[in-house]
SEKELUM-477400 format. One record per residue (C-alpha): residue in three letters; x, y, z. Coordinates in steps of 0.02 Angstrom, whole numbers, padded with zeros to 5 digits, always signed. Example, Ala and Ser with C-alpha at 12.3 -4.5 7.8 and 13.67 -1.06 7.14 Angstrom:
<domars>
ALA+00615-00225+00390/SER+00684-00053+00357/
</domars>
This chain:
<domars>
MET-11837+01384-01077/SER-11910+01343-01246/SER-11813+01240-01373/PRO-11842+01187-01555/LYS-11896+01014-01493/ILE-12028+01087-01376/GLU-12090+01207-01509/LEU-12109+01062-01631/ILE-12205+00956-01505/LEU-12320+01101-01459/SER-12352+01141-01643/ARG-12404+00960-01676/PHE-12515+00966-01523/ASP-12598+01126-01587/VAL-12638+01039-01751/ALA-12716+00890-01661/HIS-12809+01004-01540/ASN-12882+01110-01680/VAL-12948+00954-01768/LYS-13029+00898-01605/ASN-13113+01067-01579/GLN-13215+01038-01737/TRP-13308+00900-01645/THR-13345+01000-01487/SER-13524+01046-01535/ILE-13587+00869-01563/TRP-13490+00802-01413/THR-13571+00934-01303/ASP-13745+00875-01356/ILE-13695+00694-01324/ALA-13634+00740-01150/ARG-13798+00829-01115/TYR-13921+00700-01181/ILE-13829+00531-01176/HIS-13672+00521-01069/MET-13733+00634-00930/ARG-13591+00601-00810/LYS-13481+00694-00934/TYR-13569+00855-00886/ASN-13402+00945-00878/PHE-13352+00897-01055/ASN-13336+01075-01120/VAL-13303+01160-00953/LYS-13123+01206-00910/ASN-13143+01215-00721/PRO-13306+01126-00679/ALA-13379+01138-00505/GLU-13409+00972-00419/GLY-13592+00923-00422/MET-13624+01033-00573/VAL-13777+00973-00670/LEU-13810+01015-00852/ASN-13956+00896-00886/ARG-14098+00994-00807/GLN-14171+01021-00980/VAL-14169+00835-01023/PHE-14346+00766-01018/ASP-14319+00586-01077/SER-14194+00457-01015/THR-14213+00328-01154/ALA-14041+00367-01229/PRO-13934+00350-01071/LYS-14026+00190-01024/ALA-14001+00119-01199/MET-13817+00165-01192/THR-13796+00076-01025/SER-13881-00081-01092/PHE-13773-00075-01249/VAL-13612-00062-01148/SER-13660-00209-01036/ALA-13706-00322-01182/PHE-13567-00269-01301/LEU-13427-00276-01173/GLY-13499-00437-01104/ALA-13484-00516-01276/LEU-13306-00454-01300/TRP-13236-00476-01125/PRO-13348-00585-01015/SER-13201-00620-00899/GLY-13014-00632-00920/VAL-13001-00820-00899/LYS-13139-00856-01026/THR-13095-00724-01153/PHE-12930-00774-01231/LYS-12787-00896-01225/LEU-12605-00895-01277/THR-12564-01027-01405/ARG-12404-01084-01488/PRO-12354-01014-01658/PHE-12352-01139-01801/ASP-12160-01148-01802/ILE-12149-01209-01622/PRO-12177-01397-01615/GLU-12315-01454-01499/THR-12263-01572-01362/GLU-12348-01612-01198/GLU-12223-01496-01111/VAL-12258-01353-01232/LYS-12447-01378-01220/ASP-12440-01374-01029/TYR-12332-01218-01035/TYR-12455-01118-01140/GLU-12600-01171-01029/TRP-12500-01112-00878/ALA-12448-00949-00964/THR-12629-00911-01008/ALA-12684-00941-00829/MET-12545-00829-00761/LEU-12577-00687-00882/THR-12764-00686-00856/ARG-12735-00688-00668/PHE-12629-00531-00682/MET-12755-00445-00795/ASP-12902-00487-00682/ARG-12823-00421-00523/PRO-12921-00272-00453/GLU-12760-00175-00426/ALA-12725-00181-00613/GLY-12886-00084-00646/LEU-12916-00163-00816/ASN-13100-00208-00797/THR-13143-00035-00729/SER-13046+00047-00869/LEU-13133-00059-01001/HIS-13304-00010-00935/GLU-13262+00176-00938/TYR-13185+00153-01110/MET-13340+00069-01180/LEU-13457+00202-01111/ASP-13360+00331-01212/GLN-13358+00217-01364/ALA-13548+00207-01361/SER-13572+00394-01338/PHE-13423+00489-01411/GLY-13355+00355-01527/THR-13173+00382-01475/SER-13086+00325-01316/GLY-12930+00235-01258/VAL-12854+00122-01127/GLY-12674+00135-01071/MET-12569-00004-00995/PHE-12411+00044-00902/GLU-12274-00060-00826/ASN-12263-00076-00638/PRO-12080-00124-00610/GLY-12032-00227-00460/ASN-12209-00288-00421/TYR-12225-00468-00477/MET-12403-00478-00408/VAL-12465-00328-00510/PRO-12341-00309-00655/PHE-12445-00175-00743/TYR-12588-00054-00712/CYS-12720+00018-00828/ARG-12807+00184-00851/SER-12943+00244-00969/PHE-12924+00404-01071/ASP-13065+00508-01144/ILE-13068+00640-01279/ARG-13103+00779-01154/VAL-12917+00785-01111/SER-12844+00688-01259/SER-12800+00735-01438/ILE-12743+00606-01566/LEU-12658+00591-01734/GLU-12654+00444-01855/GLY-12504+00358-01932/ARG-12486+00300-02111/ASN-12583+00140-02078/GLY-12736+00233-02014/TYR-12712+00184-01832/VAL-12680+00308-01692/ASP-12493+00324-01663/THR-12484+00493-01575/VAL-12575+00544-01416/TYR-12575+00711-01325/ILE-12652+00722-01152/LEU-12677+00896-01079/GLU-12723+00898-00894/GLU-12727+01028-00758/LYS-12640+00983-00595/THR-12616+01080-00437/VAL-12440+01138-00398/ARG-12434+01012-00256/GLN-12489+00867-00368/ALA-12360+00912-00501/VAL-12218+00923-00376/MET-12267+00759-00294/GLU-12272+00669-00462/PHE-12118+00742-00546/GLY-12012+00814-00406/ILE-11980+00998-00372/ASP-11813+00999-00463/ALA-11897+00948-00627/MET-12020+01092-00624/SER-11995+01265-00700/GLU-11934+01408-00593/LYS-12109+01482-00586/ILE-12186+01324-00515/ARG-12043+01302-00391/ASP-12073+01478-00328/LYS-12259+01445-00308/TYR-12223+01286-00212/ASN-12099+01375-00097/GLN-12230+01511-00069/ASN-12358+01378-00017/LYS-12470+01413-00167/PHE-12510+01229-00175/THR-12684+01246-00252/ASP-12630+01350-00402/LYS-12654+01258-00565/VAL-12526+01212-00698/GLU-12564+01141-00871/ILE-12457+00988-00910/LEU-12452+00913-01084/TRP-12406+00730-01098/ALA-12352+00692-01277/ILE-12324+00512-01337/GLU-12256+00508-01515/PRO-12157+00391-01628/ARG-11976+00436-01602/ASP-11884+00506-01751/PRO-11771+00366-01819/LEU-11629+00494-01832/GLU-11638+00517-01643/ARG-11616+00331-01608/ASN-11449+00244-01590/PRO-11465+00057-01628/ASP-11311+00022-01522/MET-11385+00100-01366/SER-11528+00057-01249/GLY-11629+00153-01122/VAL-11795+00243-01117/ARG-11732+00388-01222/ASN-11689+00270-01364/MET-11854+00176-01371/PRO-11970+00177-01523/TYR-12098+00290-01439/ALA-12047+00452-01355/SER-12137+00519-01202/TYR-12129+00702-01148/HIS-12210+00791-01001/ILE-12210+00977-01036/GLU-12267+01130-00940/ARG-12370+01209-01076/GLU-12359+01390-01020/ALA-12174+01388-00976/LYS-12130+01276-01125/HIS-12023+01174-01007/ILE-11991+00987-01021/ILE-12024+00908-00852/ARG-11984+00728-00899/GLU-11923+00641-01055/SER-11943+00453-01067/GLY-11998+00320-01189/PHE-12092+00158-01220/ASP-12049+00003-01319/GLY-12224+00011-01396/MET-12376+00125-01393/PRO-12443+00110-01214/ILE-12612+00192-01248/PHE-12732+00115-01372/PHE-12862+00233-01443/THR-13006+00153-01538/ARG-13139+00229-01647/PHE-13306+00138-01640/SER-13332+00175-01824/LYS-13247+00302-01934/ALA-13280+00400-02092/ILE-13139+00400-02219/GLY-13032+00555-02198/GLU-13085+00587-02018/THR-12976+00562-01865/TYR-13106+00542-01730/GLY-13238+00407-01724/ARG-13425+00406-01739/SER-13537+00318-01615/PRO-13709+00240-01595/GLY-13754+00393-01492/MET-13720+00506-01641/ASP-13837+00402-01749/ALA-13971+00418-01616/LEU-13957+00606-01593/PRO-14097+00657-01715/ASP-14220+00544-01623/ILE-14152+00603-01455/TRP-14181+00786-01498/GLN-14357+00747-01559/ILE-14407+00639-01411/ASN-14336+00766-01290/GLY-14442+00906-01364/MET-14595+00794-01373/SER-14574+00738-01192/GLU-14566+00918-01136/ALA-14726+00958-01232/LEU-14813+00803-01163/ASN-14763+00852-00987/LEU-14844+01022-01011/ALA-15000+00946-01091/THR-15017+00818-00951/GLU-14996+00953-00820/GLN-15132+01056-00904/SER-15247+00903-00910/LEU-15220+00870-00725/ASP-15234+01053-00677/PRO-15337+01134-00815/THR-15369+01318-00840/LEU-15527+01377-00752/MET-15665+01475-00836/ILE-15746+01599-00713/ARG-15897+01700-00757/ASP-15892+01885-00719/GLY-15959+01924-00545/ALA-15962+01743-00490/LEU-15841+01765-00344/VAL-15902+01844-00181/GLY-15809+01869-00017/ASN-15627+01829+00024/GLY-15578+01982-00076/LYS-15642+01889-00229/VAL-15485+01783-00231/LEU-15489+01612-00316/ASN-15406+01485-00202/THR-15350+01332-00304/SER-15246+01251-00168/PRO-15296+01078-00099/GLY-15433+01101+00031/GLY-15456+01283-00014/ILE-15626+01366+00005/VAL-15696+01477-00131/VAL-15859+01571-00102/VAL-15960+01591-00261/SER-16125+01674-00303/ALA-16269+01550-00323/SER-16404+01678-00357/GLY-16447+01803-00490/PRO-16385+01760-00663/PHE-16288+01609-00595/ALA-16436+01521-00515/ASN-16443+01385-00648/VAL-16263+01400-00716/ARG-16100+01335-00646/PRO-16004+01494-00603/ILE-15833+01406-00613/GLU-15786+01260-00726/PRO-15630+01190-00813/LEU-15592+01257-00983/GLN-15574+01101-01089/ASP-15473+01121-01250/GLY-15498+00945-01315/LYS-15314+00890-01308/GLU-15284+00713-01371/LEU-15124+00633-01307/GLN-15136+00459-01384/ALA-15051+00502-01551/PRO-14899+00589-01476/MET-14880+00447-01350/LEU-14874+00320-01492/LEU-14746+00425-01583/LYS-14642+00435-01425/GLN-14642+00244-01413/GLU-14581+00233-01593/LEU-14441+00355-01554/LYS-14392+00253-01401/GLN-14381+00096-01508/SER-14280+00189-01640/ILE-14155+00248-01508/ARG-14136+00071-01441/GLU-14104+00006-01616/ALA-13972+00142-01642/PHE-13880+00060-01496/PHE-13904-00113-01576/LEU-14007-00179-01431/ASP-14120-00272-01553/ARG-13968-00374-01604/LEU-13864-00379-01446/LEU-14012-00437-01341/ASP-14116-00576-01417/PHE-14289-00514-01371/MET-14369-00639-01492/ALA-14313-00783-01382/ASP-14415-00712-01237/SER-14570-00665-01337/GLN-14601-00828-01430/ARG-14547-01009-01437/SER-14431-01055-01579/THR-14350-01211-01647/ALA-14163-01242-01640/THR-14151-01208-01827/GLU-14240-01041-01807/ALA-14127-00995-01661/ASN-13971-01037-01763/ILE-14032-00934-01910/ARG-14069-00787-01795/ASN-13898-00801-01711/GLY-13816-00808-01882/LEU-13902-00649-01938/ARG-13856-00563-01775/GLY-13676-00618-01794/GLU-13665-00555-01972/SER-13727-00382-01921/LEU-13619-00369-01766/SER-13457-00447-01832/PRO-13384-00285-01906/MET-13403-00195-01739/TYR-13329-00341-01642/ALA-13184-00356-01764/ARG-13134-00173-01748/GLN-13131-00185-01558/LEU-13027-00344-01563/VAL-12902-00271-01687/GLU-12882-00095-01617/LEU-12895-00127-01430/PHE-12902-00303-01360/THR-12765-00384-01464/PRO-12634-00246-01436/LEU-12686-00233-01253/ILE-12660-00419-01222/THR-12499-00414-01323/ARG-12430-00273-01215/ALA-12479-00364-01056/ALA-12394-00523-01115/ASP-12237-00429-01169/ILE-12224-00343-00999/CYS-12239-00510-00911/PHE-12113-00594-01026/ARG-11985-00457-00994/ALA-12011-00475-00807/GLY-11990-00665-00818/LEU-12165-00694-00752/LEU-12210-00806-00899/GLY-12053-00911-00885/VAL-11864-00887-00882/THR-11711-00976-00946/GLU-11600-01058-00816/GLY-11461-00943-00754/SER-11537-00785-00829/ALA-11544-00614-00747/ALA-11733-00625-00742/GLU-11720-00785-00640/ALA-11603-00702-00516/LYS-11717-00551-00498/LEU-11872-00657-00468/THR-11779-00763-00342/GLN-11722-00606-00251/MET-11904-00544-00240/GLY-11965-00714-00180/ALA-12071-00740-00335/PRO-12104-00914-00407/VAL-11993-00966-00553/ARG-12039-01076-00700/TYR-11920-01122-00840/LEU-11966-01103-01022/PRO-11979-01259-01129/GLY-11834-01280-01248/PRO-11927-01236-01409/VAL-12000-01078-01329/ALA-11833-01022-01259/GLN-11753-01050-01430/ALA-11888-00946-01516/ILE-11857-00802-01395/ALA-11669-00812-01422/GLU-11696-00805-01611/GLY-11815-00658-01600/ARG-11965-00756-01665/ASP-12144-00740-01604/VAL-12174-00851-01455/TYR-12363-00841-01439/ASP-12523-00812-01534/ILE-12683-00742-01459/GLU-12840-00843-01482/PHE-13004-00765-01424/VAL-13138-00878-01352/SER-13266-00744-01309/PRO-13451-00747-01360/ALA-13411-00612-01488/LYS-13278-00721-01569/ARG-13392-00872-01571/ILE-13525-00768-01659/MET-13395-00712-01787/ASP-13339-00891-01817/SER-13511-00971-01813/GLU-13529-00974-02003/GLN-13362-01063-02025/LEU-13404-01187-01888/SER-13573-01219-01966/GLY-13488-01252-02132/ILE-13375-01384-02054/PHE-13521-01475-01974/SER-13620-01469-02136/THR-13472-01540-02232/LEU-13447-01682-02108/GLN-13632-01723-02108/GLU-13641-01731-02298/ALA-13478-01829-02305/THR-13553-01960-02188/VAL-13701-01981-02306/ILE-13589-01997-02459/ALA-13475-02120-02368/GLY-13624-02239-02352/ILE-13626-02249-02541/LYS-13440-02232-02578/PRO-13329-02257-02424/GLU-13169-02206-02513/ALA-13240-02030-02533/LEU-13185-01996-02354/ASP-13006-01998-02415/PHE-13034-01817-02470/LEU-13059-01760-02290/ASN-12924-01727-02161/ALA-13013-01780-02002/ASP-12873-01719-01887/GLU-12877-01543-01960/ALA-13067-01541-01954/LEU-13066-01582-01769/ARG-12931-01453-01734/GLU-13037-01319-01818/VAL-13192-01373-01722/VAL-13097-01358-01557/ARG-13027-01188-01605/LEU-13186-01112-01675/SER-13299-01176-01537/GLY-13187-01102-01403/ALA-13160-01267-01314/PRO-13026-01263-01177/SER-12857-01329-01227/VAL-12861-01462-01090/LEU-12985-01558-01197/ARG-12856-01581-01334/VAL-12708-01699-01325/ALA-12536-01636-01379/GLU-12474-01690-01550/ASP-12327-01791-01484/LYS-12445-01879-01364/VAL-12564-01915-01508/SER-12419-01994-01602/GLU-12377-02102-01451/ILE-12558-02156-01432/ARG-12573-02199-01615/GLU-12407-02293-01616/ALA-12462-02391-01463/ARG-12630-02427-01543/ALA-12547-02481-01705/LYS-12427-02595-01609/MET-12570-02669-01511/GLN-12671-02696-01669/GLN-12520-02777-01750/GLN-12498-02891-01600/GLN-12681-02936-01604/MET-12669-02973-01789/GLN-12517-03085-01757/ILE-12607-03175-01617/SER-12760-03194-01725/ALA-12653-03258-01869/GLN-12567-03383-01755/GLU-12735-03441-01690/GLN-12798-03460-01868/GLN-12640-03553-01915/SER-12656-03668-01763/LYS-12837-03704-01806/ALA-12788-03738-01986/VAL-12651-03860-01930/LEU-12771-03946-01810/ASN-12905-03957-01942/GLN-12781-04029-02067/ALA-12722-04157-01940/ASN-12900-04210-01903/ALA-12936-04222-02088/ASN-12782-04329-02117/ALA-12830-04443-01972/ALA-13006-04462-02042/MET-12938-04509-02213/ILE-12821-04642-02137/ASN-12961-04718-02035/ALA-13074-04722-02185/SER-12945-04821-02286/LYS-12927-04964-02157/PRO-13034-05122-02149/ASN-13191-05118-02043/GLY-13156-05132-01860/LEU-12978-05071-01868/VAL-12982-04892-01811/ASN-12837-04790-01741/ARG-12855-04758-01559/
</domars>
């Protein structure tokens, strides 16, 4: 039975769906010419094995897209362990215990994210294919309660089934996913009691293969619907509804503590909801090269099998049929008016294919550049030798052109995705517990390993403060930070030169902070850096040792001075005595 809440959700979905429909035309062309596995993009009930690319005569675009995805995703997410690390916030003091904890927490979290059962790497690949072609795609991360080996699982979402709306900050805060399920699938997922009467009747009548449209709506929950004194999934910041669209029946109402699906737009025009992609920029060249390839195929076929010119009355026998099959025999007249003339010869039209072939190569290059392959893949390094300075300049230019694209991906997908993974693990106690807590008891009951949080970290959690920062160490991040790192090295190099003239000039530099920035920007592993409290101990021990050495040196100098004075006094006494009387 319909209700005002359902009607409101469905009306918001209709708004989002109508906006999405405005993009259907261009997305259909992208599915046909670029992302060919999305052949069923605009088909409601596609048949398996259905092919819509029979009229595609050039594969430059899908190959360029595949290369782009490999290079771009490889720069952003080469592997979990090497891509990011959890670090302490500035207000948590660094001790050896705290430093070891964050190294361990990073290793644990990346281990969970890299597990095949979590499906993250597969989801990211599917996500990036849609980013390159359609410009809009998402990855969802959902909690897997009770499984300390795989605490979460991931799934990619495409715009074929998804509709989105933006919040005030311009990011996607509302997602609608409309999917068709069989009656059997719906009952197995939600239970027969949750379904509408119509679906229950179909299930009881064994109509298992009948389809039902189910809308999954994830929206920010109305603050008026939340009770700050209560907990539970129906009081969480994000509401989740599964609705039978036709029956207008809520199957399941739940909630999330944060948005579980992160939709990213590769690039976006102001005022638009959906993103634009490299594939969209390449479409004009793709249309042109496709038409030209078709024409070249026809021209090549005509050149290989040209039209024949046959003079009237040249054929004799065989019913005067011209047999053009391989090994065929054609009987022609070699007498009369054709005695000195070839009775059959190709009709040459003087086609010249060199110019269109050159144009096709230019279009291929233009399509590759639309997918940034000239910047993502350093072809210059393979084609000619270059000095280190030239390589650095080239890398700097590549980084400057790619940084905006990397930054959007890090902000809209990877940072919130890692944050959600870390939050799920913290709630489950998998990244440390306090002694005597409920999380400790639950992990002990499941037989999971337990590690206690360091005091400063546990205190930050109790006070509701941030307990971790995310620091990326991927190739993409190093490219983005290369200019800053180069500036530090240049400053230190010039400072060394100036110090040779005026040593006190080095007082303007904070060497400790400079080294910290070098370690951070270069992506060096944290094991290379000593904790701050340990540094203090080392420096105190060094200062004490230096002081002791200075004291020993001073004592030695003093002893030498005393001995020298004694020898001098003895020499003066001996010199004042008569000859022959010397102290022995």
